[in-house]
MOPAC internal coordinates of N, CA, C and O (Angstrom, degrees):
PM7 1SCF
backbone

  N    0.0000 0     0.00 0     0.00 0    0    0    0
  C    1.4423 1     0.00 0     0.00 0    1    0    0
  C    1.5244 1   108.35 1     0.00 0    2    1    0
  O    1.2310 1   120.95 1   -44.16 1    3    2    1
  N    1.3213 1   115.79 1   135.84 1    3    2    1
  C    1.4582 1   121.10 1   179.59 1    5    3    2
  C    1.5159 1   109.69 1   -87.24 1    6    5    3
  O    1.2310 1   120.28 1   -42.20 1    7    6    5
  N    1.3067 1   117.08 1   137.80 1    7    6    5
  C    1.4486 1   121.04 1   175.79 1    9    7    6
  C    1.5136 1   108.54 1  -105.79 1   10    9    7
  O    1.2310 1   121.00 1   -32.76 1   11   10    9
  N    1.3213 1   115.69 1   147.24 1   11   10    9
  C    1.4450 1   121.20 1  -179.22 1   13   11   10
  C    1.5130 1   109.17 1  -117.22 1   14   13   11
  O    1.2310 1   121.23 1   -35.74 1   15   14   13
  N    1.3005 1   115.26 1   144.26 1   15   14   13
  C    1.4513 1   119.08 1   175.48 1   17   15   14
  C    1.5199 1   108.52 1   -74.08 1   18   17   15
  O    1.2310 1   120.65 1   -16.71 1   19   18   17
  N    1.3044 1   116.36 1   163.29 1   19   18   17
  C    1.4542 1   120.10 1   179.06 1   21   19   18
  C    1.5133 1   111.68 1   -63.25 1   22   21   19
  O    1.2310 1   119.77 1   162.19 1   23   22   21
  N    1.3266 1   118.04 1   -17.81 1   23   22   21
  C    1.4508 1   120.52 1  -179.84 1   25   23   22
  C    1.5372 1   112.24 1   -76.56 1   26   25   23
  O    1.2310 1   119.61 1   172.34 1   27   26   25
  N    1.3353 1   118.34 1    -7.66 1   27   26   25
  C    1.4626 1   119.88 1   177.29 1   29   27   26
  C    1.5260 1   112.03 1   -84.40 1   30   29   27
  O    1.2310 1   120.45 1   171.99 1   31   30   29
  N    1.3580 1   116.75 1    -8.01 1   31   30   29
  C    1.4524 1   121.01 1  -178.36 1   33   31   30
  C    1.5218 1   109.10 1  -148.98 1   34   33   31
  O    1.2310 1   120.56 1   -40.91 1   35   34   33
  N    1.3370 1   116.53 1   139.09 1   35   34   33
  C    1.4495 1   122.38 1   173.25 1   37   35   34
  C    1.5214 1   107.95 1  -134.25 1   38   37   35
  O    1.2310 1   120.41 1   -20.23 1   39   38   37
  N    1.3185 1   116.82 1   159.77 1   39   38   37
  C    1.4554 1   121.41 1   176.34 1   41   39   38
  C    1.5225 1   107.04 1  -110.09 1   42   41   39
  O    1.2310 1   120.94 1   -51.95 1   43   42   41
  N    1.3306 1   115.80 1   128.05 1   43   42   41
  C    1.4538 1   119.11 1  -178.72 1   45   43   42
  C    1.5315 1   110.57 1   -94.90 1   46   45   43
  O    1.2310 1   120.34 1     0.44 1   47   46   45
  N    1.3075 1   116.96 1  -179.56 1   47   46   45
  C    1.4645 1   123.24 1  -171.24 1   49   47   46
  C    1.5317 1   113.19 1   -57.72 1   50   49   47
  O    1.2310 1   119.65 1   145.50 1   51   50   49
  N    1.3199 1   118.27 1   -34.50 1   51   50   49
  C    1.4652 1   120.11 1  -178.48 1   53   51   50
  C    1.5274 1   112.40 1   -89.58 1   54   53   51
  O    1.2310 1   120.29 1  -158.83 1   55   54   53
  N    1.3320 1   117.06 1    21.17 1   55   54   53
  C    1.4643 1   124.94 1   178.82 1   57   55   54
  C    1.5241 1   113.97 1    64.45 1   58   57   55
  O    1.2310 1   120.28 1  -166.39 1   59   58   57
  N    1.3045 1   117.07 1    13.61 1   59   58   57
  C    1.4626 1   120.85 1   175.52 1   61   59   58
  C    1.5261 1   107.76 1   -86.90 1   62   61   59
  O    1.2310 1   120.37 1   -41.77 1   63   62   61
  N    1.3091 1   116.90 1   138.23 1   63   62   61
  C    1.4572 1   120.07 1   179.19 1   65   63   62
  C    1.5202 1   110.23 1   -84.30 1   66   65   63
  O    1.2310 1   121.22 1   -38.10 1   67   66   65
  N    1.3082 1   115.27 1   141.90 1   67   66   65
  C    1.4564 1   121.71 1   177.05 1   69   67   66
  C    1.5166 1   108.37 1  -116.92 1   70   69   67
  O    1.2310 1   120.88 1   -39.24 1   71   70   69
  N    1.3361 1   115.91 1   140.76 1   71   70   69
  C    1.4546 1   121.43 1  -176.14 1   73   71   70
  C    1.5231 1   110.75 1  -124.78 1   74   73   71
  O    1.2310 1   120.83 1   -26.44 1   75   74   73
  N    1.3121 1   116.02 1   153.56 1   75   74   73
  C    1.4564 1   121.08 1   178.48 1   77   75   74
  C    1.5238 1   110.28 1   -72.31 1   78   77   75
  O    1.2310 1   121.06 1   -19.61 1   79   78   77
  N    1.3222 1   115.57 1   160.39 1   79   78   77
  C    1.4641 1   120.85 1   174.29 1   81   79   78
  C    1.5253 1   109.59 1   -60.99 1   82   81   79
  O    1.2310 1   120.00 1   143.21 1   83   82   81
  N    1.3150 1   117.60 1   -36.79 1   83   82   81
  C    1.4695 1   121.48 1  -179.12 1   85   83   82
  C    1.5296 1   110.85 1   -62.20 1   86   85   83
  O    1.2310 1   120.73 1   135.71 1   87   86   85
  N    1.3261 1   116.21 1   -44.29 1   87   86   85
  C    1.4736 1   120.36 1   177.77 1   89   87   86
  C    1.5247 1   109.56 1   -63.22 1   90   89   87
  O    1.2310 1   120.28 1   133.86 1   91   90   89
  N    1.3213 1   117.07 1   -46.14 1   91   90   89
  C    1.4672 1   121.12 1  -179.97 1   93   91   90
  C    1.5182 1   110.92 1   -59.48 1   94   93   91
  O    1.2310 1   120.47 1   138.38 1   95   94   93
  N    1.3334 1   116.70 1   -41.62 1   95   94   93
  C    1.4716 1   120.50 1   178.96 1   97   95   94
  C    1.5185 1   110.57 1   -62.89 1   98   97   95
  O    1.2310 1   120.42 1   138.22 1   99   98   97
  N    1.3123 1   116.80 1   -41.78 1   99   98   97
  C    1.4644 1   121.01 1  -178.66 1  101   99   98
  C    1.5267 1   111.26 1   -64.35 1  102  101   99
  O    1.2310 1   120.13 1   131.05 1  103  102  101
  N    1.3281 1   117.36 1   -48.95 1  103  102  101
  C    1.4649 1   119.40 1  -175.08 1  105  103  102
  C    1.5224 1   113.11 1   -75.16 1  106  105  103
  O    1.2310 1   119.72 1   160.57 1  107  106  105
  N    1.3343 1   118.14 1   -19.43 1  107  106  105
  C    1.4667 1   120.05 1   179.03 1  109  107  106
  C    1.5259 1   112.28 1  -101.09 1  110  109  107
  O    1.2310 1   120.53 1   177.23 1  111  110  109
  N    1.3166 1   116.58 1    -2.77 1  111  110  109
  C    1.4638 1   119.84 1   178.71 1  113  111  110
  C    1.5175 1   113.22 1    69.94 1  114  113  111
  O    1.2310 1   120.19 1  -148.02 1  115  114  113
  N    1.2997 1   117.24 1    31.98 1  115  114  113
  C    1.4498 1   121.61 1   179.24 1  117  115  114
  C    1.5237 1   109.28 1  -124.51 1  118  117  115
  O    1.2310 1   119.65 1    19.78 1  119  118  117
  N    1.2961 1   118.27 1  -160.22 1  119  118  117
  C    1.4639 1   121.35 1   179.46 1  121  119  118
  C    1.5215 1   109.86 1  -125.63 1  122  121  119
  O    1.2310 1   121.19 1   -18.00 1  123  122  121
  N    1.3076 1   115.33 1   162.00 1  123  122  121
  C    1.4687 1   119.44 1   177.47 1  125  123  122
  C    1.5298 1   110.64 1   -65.02 1  126  125  123
  O    1.2310 1   119.89 1   150.98 1  127  126  125
  N    1.3142 1   117.82 1   -29.02 1  127  126  125
  C    1.4624 1   121.24 1   177.88 1  129  127  126
  C    1.5252 1   110.21 1   -63.80 1  130  129  127
  O    1.2310 1   120.60 1   136.36 1  131  130  129
  N    1.3265 1   116.46 1   -43.64 1  131  130  129
  C    1.4713 1   120.63 1   178.48 1  133  131  130
  C    1.5247 1   109.65 1   -65.08 1  134  133  131
  O    1.2310 1   120.50 1   137.92 1  135  134  133
  N    1.3314 1   116.66 1   -42.08 1  135  134  133
  C    1.4638 1   119.83 1   178.78 1  137  135  134
  C    1.5219 1   110.59 1   -62.04 1  138  137  135
  O    1.2310 1   120.31 1   139.49 1  139  138  137
  N    1.3144 1   117.02 1   -40.51 1  139  138  137
  C    1.4710 1   120.08 1   176.66 1  141  139  138
  C    1.5237 1   111.13 1   -62.76 1  142  141  139
  O    1.2310 1   120.04 1   144.37 1  143  142  141
  N    1.3232 1   117.53 1   -35.63 1  143  142  141
  C    1.4788 1   120.53 1   175.96 1  145  143  142
  C    1.5198 1   110.22 1   -65.28 1  146  145  143
  O    1.2310 1   120.56 1   139.96 1  147  146  145
  N    1.3418 1   116.54 1   -40.04 1  147  146  145
  C    1.4649 1   120.21 1   177.90 1  149  147  146
  C    1.5326 1   110.16 1   -60.14 1  150  149  147
  O    1.2310 1   120.57 1   139.71 1  151  150  149
  N    1.3243 1   116.52 1   -40.29 1  151  150  149
  C    1.4651 1   121.27 1   178.81 1  153  151  150
  C    1.5231 1   109.99 1   -66.17 1  154  153  151
  O    1.2310 1   120.18 1   134.86 1  155  154  153
  N    1.3138 1   117.25 1   -45.14 1  155  154  153
  C    1.4717 1   122.12 1  -177.57 1  157  155  154
  C    1.5167 1   112.50 1   -58.40 1  158  157  155
  O    1.2310 1   119.98 1   140.03 1  159  158  157
  N    1.3318 1   117.65 1   -39.97 1  159  158  157
  C    1.4645 1   119.75 1  -178.38 1  161  159  158
  C    1.5293 1   112.33 1   -90.51 1  162  161  159
  O    1.2310 1   120.25 1   179.27 1  163  162  161
  N    1.3243 1   117.13 1    -0.73 1  163  162  161
  C    1.4690 1   120.16 1   176.75 1  165  163  162
  C    1.5095 1   114.66 1    85.37 1  166  165  163
  O    1.2310 1   119.83 1  -164.04 1  167  166  165
  N    1.3254 1   117.93 1    15.96 1  167  166  165
  C    1.4637 1   120.65 1  -179.86 1  169  167  166
  C    1.5263 1   112.21 1   -72.96 1  170  169  167
  O    1.2310 1   120.86 1   149.81 1  171  170  169
  N    1.3360 1   115.96 1   -30.19 1  171  170  169
  C    1.4663 1   121.52 1   175.46 1  173  171  170
  C    1.5180 1   107.98 1  -134.39 1  174  173  171
  O    1.2310 1   121.19 1   -23.13 1  175  174  173
  N    1.3336 1   115.34 1   156.87 1  175  174  173
  C    1.4625 1   121.27 1  -177.57 1  177  175  174
  C    1.5223 1   109.71 1  -119.22 1  178  177  175
  O    1.2310 1   119.97 1   -72.74 1  179  178  177
  N    1.3202 1   117.66 1   107.26 1  179  178  177
  C    1.4646 1   119.84 1   177.78 1  181  179  178
  C    1.5227 1   111.58 1   -78.27 1  182  181  179
  O    1.2310 1   121.91 1   -15.76 1  183  182  181
  N    1.3148 1   113.95 1   164.24 1  183  182  181
  C    1.4557 1   121.46 1   170.75 1  185  183  182
  C    1.5259 1   104.45 1  -110.11 1  186  185  183
  O    1.2310 1   120.95 1   -84.22 1  187  186  185
  N    1.3193 1   115.79 1    95.78 1  187  186  185
  C    1.4609 1   120.03 1  -171.55 1  189  187  186
  C    1.5180 1   108.76 1    66.31 1  190  189  187
  O    1.2310 1   120.87 1    59.96 1  191  190  189
  N    1.3249 1   115.95 1  -120.04 1  191  190  189
  C    1.4632 1   120.04 1   178.13 1  193  191  190
  C    1.5254 1   111.35 1  -107.39 1  194  193  191
  O    1.2310 1   120.79 1  -157.19 1  195  194  193
  N    1.3340 1   116.09 1    22.81 1  195  194  193
  C    1.4601 1   121.84 1  -178.30 1  197  195  194
  C    1.5347 1   109.53 1  -123.50 1  198  197  195
  O    1.2310 1   121.47 1   -14.40 1  199  198  197
  N    1.3398 1   114.79 1   165.60 1  199  198  197
  C    1.4604 1   120.72 1  -179.04 1  201  199  198
  C    1.5220 1   110.79 1  -129.02 1  202  201  199
  O    1.2310 1   120.79 1   -39.94 1  203  202  201
  N    1.3161 1   116.09 1   140.06 1  203  202  201
  C    1.4731 1   120.83 1   172.44 1  205  203  202
  C    1.5313 1   108.38 1   -75.08 1  206  205  203
  O    1.2310 1   121.02 1   -20.05 1  207  206  205
  N    1.3142 1   115.66 1   159.95 1  207  206  205
  C    1.4710 1   119.55 1  -178.44 1  209  207  206
  C    1.5248 1   111.43 1   -61.48 1  210  209  207
  O    1.2310 1   119.80 1   146.34 1  211  210  209
  N    1.3433 1   117.99 1   -33.66 1  211  210  209
  C    1.4751 1   119.16 1   179.74 1  213  211  210
  C    1.5275 1   110.96 1   -65.53 1  214  213  211
  O    1.2310 1   120.03 1   148.19 1  215  214  213
  N    1.3211 1   117.55 1   -31.81 1  215  214  213
  C    1.4641 1   120.74 1   177.52 1  217  215  214
  C    1.5315 1   110.34 1   -70.37 1  218  217  215
  O    1.2310 1   120.53 1   145.09 1  219  218  217
  N    1.3305 1   116.59 1   -34.91 1  219  218  217
  C    1.4622 1   119.56 1   176.65 1  221  219  218
  C    1.5222 1   109.44 1   -65.75 1  222  221  219
  O    1.2310 1   120.15 1   139.79 1  223  222  221
  N    1.3209 1   117.32 1   -40.21 1  223  222  221
  C    1.4675 1   120.67 1   175.27 1  225  223  222
  C    1.5165 1   111.26 1   -62.11 1  226  225  223
  O    1.2310 1   120.78 1   141.29 1  227  226  225
  N    1.3238 1   116.11 1   -38.71 1  227  226  225
  C    1.4724 1   120.75 1   178.53 1  229  227  226
  C    1.5254 1   110.80 1   -65.51 1  230  229  227
  O    1.2310 1   120.18 1   141.78 1  231  230  229
  N    1.3415 1   117.26 1   -38.22 1  231  230  229
  C    1.4671 1   120.90 1   176.69 1  233  231  230
  C    1.5217 1   109.39 1   -58.94 1  234  233  231
  O    1.2310 1   120.63 1   134.19 1  235  234  233
  N    1.3194 1   116.40 1   -45.81 1  235  234  233
  C    1.4716 1   120.73 1   179.94 1  237  235  234
  C    1.5297 1   110.66 1   -61.44 1  238  237  235
  O    1.2310 1   120.19 1   137.73 1  239  238  237
  N    1.3283 1   117.24 1   -42.27 1  239  238  237
  C    1.4665 1   120.62 1   178.76 1  241  239  238
  C    1.5353 1   111.26 1   -65.64 1  242  241  239
  O    1.2310 1   120.52 1   138.00 1  243  242  241
  N    1.3194 1   116.61 1   -42.00 1  243  242  241
  C    1.4596 1   120.10 1   177.82 1  245  243  242
  C    1.5279 1   110.74 1   -60.76 1  246  245  243
  O    1.2310 1   120.67 1   136.39 1  247  246  245
  N    1.3004 1   116.32 1   -43.61 1  247  246  245
  C    1.4662 1   120.77 1   179.79 1  249  247  246
  C    1.5275 1   110.99 1   -62.48 1  250  249  247
  O    1.2310 1   120.55 1   137.57 1  251  250  249
  N    1.3396 1   116.55 1   -42.43 1  251  250  249
  C    1.4780 1   119.52 1   178.75 1  253  251  250
  C    1.5239 1   111.34 1   -62.73 1  254  253  251
  O    1.2310 1   120.32 1   136.62 1  255  254  253
  N    1.3248 1   117.00 1   -43.38 1  255  254  253
  C    1.4690 1   120.19 1   179.24 1  257  255  254
  C    1.5336 1   110.84 1   -63.77 1  258  257  255
  O    1.2310 1   120.93 1   141.83 1  259  258  257
  N    1.3074 1   115.83 1   -38.17 1  259  258  257
  C    1.4681 1   119.94 1  -179.96 1  261  259  258
  C    1.5292 1   110.52 1   -68.87 1  262  261  259
  O    1.2310 1   120.10 1   136.01 1  263  262  261
  N    1.3093 1   117.42 1   -43.99 1  263  262  261
  C    1.4630 1   120.90 1  -175.78 1  265  263  262
  C    1.5267 1   112.07 1   -78.76 1  266  265  263
  O    1.2310 1   120.26 1   134.07 1  267  266  265
  N    1.3253 1   117.10 1   -45.93 1  267  266  265
  C    1.4608 1   120.05 1  -174.92 1  269  267  266
  C    1.5264 1   113.59 1   -77.11 1  270  269  267
  O    1.2310 1   120.26 1   143.67 1  271  270  269
  N    1.3254 1   117.10 1   -36.33 1  271  270  269
  C    1.4563 1   120.99 1  -176.97 1  273  271  270
  C    1.5125 1   114.04 1  -107.16 1  274  273  271
  O    1.2310 1   120.83 1   172.12 1  275  274  273
  N    1.3228 1   116.03 1    -7.88 1  275  274  273
  C    1.4525 1   120.41 1   179.14 1  277  275  274
  C    1.5180 1   113.79 1    72.21 1  278  277  275
  O    1.2310 1   120.48 1  -157.58 1  279  278  277
  N    1.3386 1   116.69 1    22.42 1  279  278  277
  C    1.4690 1   119.59 1   179.58 1  281  279  278
  C    1.5237 1   110.02 1   -76.10 1  282  281  279
  O    1.2310 1   121.06 1   -29.86 1  283  282  281
  N    1.3247 1   115.57 1   150.14 1  283  282  281
  C    1.4625 1   118.29 1   171.86 1  285  283  282
  C    1.5220 1   107.86 1   -80.05 1  286  285  283
  O    1.2310 1   120.40 1    -5.54 1  287  286  285
  N    1.3163 1   116.85 1   174.46 1  287  286  285
  C    1.4631 1   121.10 1  -174.93 1  289  287  286
  C    1.5205 1   112.65 1   -60.88 1  290  289  287
  O    1.2310 1   120.13 1   137.30 1  291  290  289
  N    1.3029 1   117.36 1   -42.70 1  291  290  289
  C    1.4663 1   120.93 1  -179.67 1  293  291  290
  C    1.5295 1   109.92 1   -64.92 1  294  293  291
  O    1.2310 1   120.29 1   136.48 1  295  294  293
  N    1.3179 1   117.05 1   -43.52 1  295  294  293
  C    1.4663 1   121.02 1   178.04 1  297  295  294
  C    1.5120 1   112.25 1   -62.34 1  298  297  295
  O    1.2310 1   120.07 1   135.72 1  299  298  297
  N    1.3210 1   117.47 1   -44.28 1  299  298  297
  C    1.4659 1   121.41 1   179.13 1  301  299  298
  C    1.5148 1   110.62 1   -63.65 1  302  301  299
  O    1.2310 1   120.37 1   140.69 1  303  302  301
  N    1.3291 1   116.91 1   -39.31 1  303  302  301
  C    1.4650 1   121.01 1   177.58 1  305  303  302
  C    1.5199 1   110.68 1   -63.11 1  306  305  303
  O    1.2310 1   120.68 1   137.07 1  307  306  305
  N    1.3311 1   116.31 1   -42.93 1  307  306  305
  C    1.4600 1   120.26 1   179.12 1  309  307  306
  C    1.5205 1   111.02 1   -62.75 1  310  309  307
  O    1.2310 1   119.81 1   138.11 1  311  310  309
  N    1.3181 1   117.97 1   -41.89 1  311  310  309
  C    1.4618 1   121.18 1   179.20 1  313  311  310
  C    1.5197 1   110.51 1   -60.53 1  314  313  311
  O    1.2310 1   119.80 1   133.17 1  315  314  313
  N    1.3333 1   117.99 1   -46.83 1  315  314  313
  C    1.4579 1   120.91 1   179.84 1  317  315  314
  C    1.5245 1   111.79 1   -64.77 1  318  317  315
  O    1.2310 1   120.28 1   138.55 1  319  318  317
  N    1.3229 1   117.08 1   -41.45 1  319  318  317
  C    1.4590 1   120.40 1   179.36 1  321  319  318
  C    1.5308 1   110.73 1   -63.83 1  322  321  319
  O    1.2310 1   120.24 1   137.20 1  323  322  321
  N    1.3308 1   117.15 1   -42.80 1  323  322  321
  C    1.4647 1   120.38 1   179.39 1  325  323  322
  C    1.5287 1   111.29 1   -67.13 1  326  325  323
  O    1.2310 1   120.11 1   141.13 1  327  326  325
  N    1.3221 1   117.39 1   -38.87 1  327  326  325
  C    1.4638 1   120.72 1   177.40 1  329  327  326
  C    1.5277 1   110.92 1   -62.59 1  330  329  327
  O    1.2310 1   120.63 1   139.71 1  331  330  329
  N    1.3266 1   116.40 1   -40.29 1  331  330  329
  C    1.4666 1   120.28 1   177.77 1  333  331  330
  C    1.5254 1   111.23 1   -65.98 1  334  333  331
  O    1.2310 1   120.73 1   138.45 1  335  334  333
  N    1.3314 1   116.21 1   -41.55 1  335  334  333
  C    1.4599 1   119.82 1   178.81 1  337  335  334
  C    1.5313 1   111.45 1   -64.64 1  338  337  335
  O    1.2310 1   120.30 1   139.40 1  339  338  337
  N    1.3125 1   117.04 1   -40.60 1  339  338  337
  C    1.4701 1   120.84 1   177.58 1  341  339  338
  C    1.5258 1   110.41 1   -62.40 1  342  341  339
  O    1.2310 1   119.98 1   137.84 1  343  342  341
  N    1.3218 1   117.64 1   -42.16 1  343  342  341
  C    1.4710 1   121.33 1   178.89 1  345  343  342
  C    1.5280 1   110.56 1   -62.60 1  346  345  343
  O    1.2310 1   120.40 1   138.89 1  347  346  345
  N    1.3296 1   116.84 1   -41.11 1  347  346  345
  C    1.4651 1   120.60 1   178.70 1  349  347  346
  C    1.5204 1   111.27 1   -65.96 1  350  349  347
  O    1.2310 1   120.39 1   139.13 1  351  350  349
  N    1.3179 1   116.86 1   -40.87 1  351  350  349
  C    1.4653 1   120.67 1   178.63 1  353  351  350
  C    1.5285 1   111.23 1   -66.25 1  354  353  351
  O    1.2310 1   120.21 1   140.47 1  355  354  353
  N    1.3274 1   117.21 1   -39.53 1  355  354  353
  C    1.4640 1   120.44 1   176.71 1  357  355  354
  C    1.5311 1   111.66 1   -63.14 1  358  357  355
  O    1.2310 1   120.70 1   139.07 1  359  358  357
  N    1.3267 1   116.28 1   -40.93 1  359  358  357
  C    1.4632 1   120.48 1   178.19 1  361  359  358
  C    1.5235 1   110.06 1   -63.73 1  362  361  359
  O    1.2310 1   120.17 1   137.42 1  363  362  361
  N    1.3270 1   117.29 1   -42.58 1  363  362  361
  C    1.4540 1   121.30 1   178.10 1  365  363  362
  C    1.5232 1   111.03 1   -64.15 1  366  365  363
  O    1.2310 1   120.31 1   139.70 1  367  366  365
  N    1.3051 1   117.01 1   -40.30 1  367  366  365
  C    1.4506 1   121.30 1   178.55 1  369  367  366
  C    1.5307 1   110.50 1   -62.59 1  370  369  367
  O    1.2310 1   120.10 1   138.95 1  371  370  369
  N    1.3049 1   117.41 1   -41.05 1  371  370  369
  C    1.4664 1   121.22 1   177.93 1  373  371  370
  C    1.5262 1   111.20 1   -62.95 1  374  373  371
  O    1.2310 1   120.68 1   140.14 1  375  374  373
  N    1.3221 1   116.30 1   -39.86 1  375  374  373
  C    1.4706 1   120.82 1   178.41 1  377  375  374
  C    1.5213 1   109.32 1   -64.10 1  378  377  375
  O    1.2310 1   120.39 1   136.24 1  379  378  377
  N    1.3196 1   116.85 1   -43.76 1  379  378  377
  C    1.4653 1   120.71 1  -179.26 1  381  379  378
  C    1.5294 1   112.27 1   -66.86 1  382  381  379
  O    1.2310 1   120.70 1   148.51 1  383  382  381
  N    1.3107 1   116.27 1   -31.49 1  383  382  381
  C    1.4645 1   120.13 1   179.80 1  385  383  382
  C    1.5291 1   112.07 1   -73.73 1  386  385  383
  O    1.2310 1   120.18 1   153.56 1  387  386  385
  N    1.3088 1   117.27 1   -26.44 1  387  386  385
  C    1.4776 1   119.48 1  -176.71 1  389  387  386
  C    1.5058 1   113.13 1   -92.14 1  390  389  387
  O    1.2310 1   120.10 1   180.00 1  391  390  389

């Protein structure tokens, strides 16, 4: 089991944990260079030089779409964004139905 120093994670004002790019790369099986590319194209949104746990989950999803379906980064980002929008619309529809 790998241990991380306290500098790989911080807690911000809203009690959300923030993680370093290095930690995110390790847990998602990618590299910090790939994560920086995700940031450059807007696939993930860092908080300064740190990432929220939901962004780390998004990195893992992007990687799966790229590897399993052969999508490029822009295509994988579009798939995740559309899936999120569909989920939000379904939730709104349920609210309107009740």
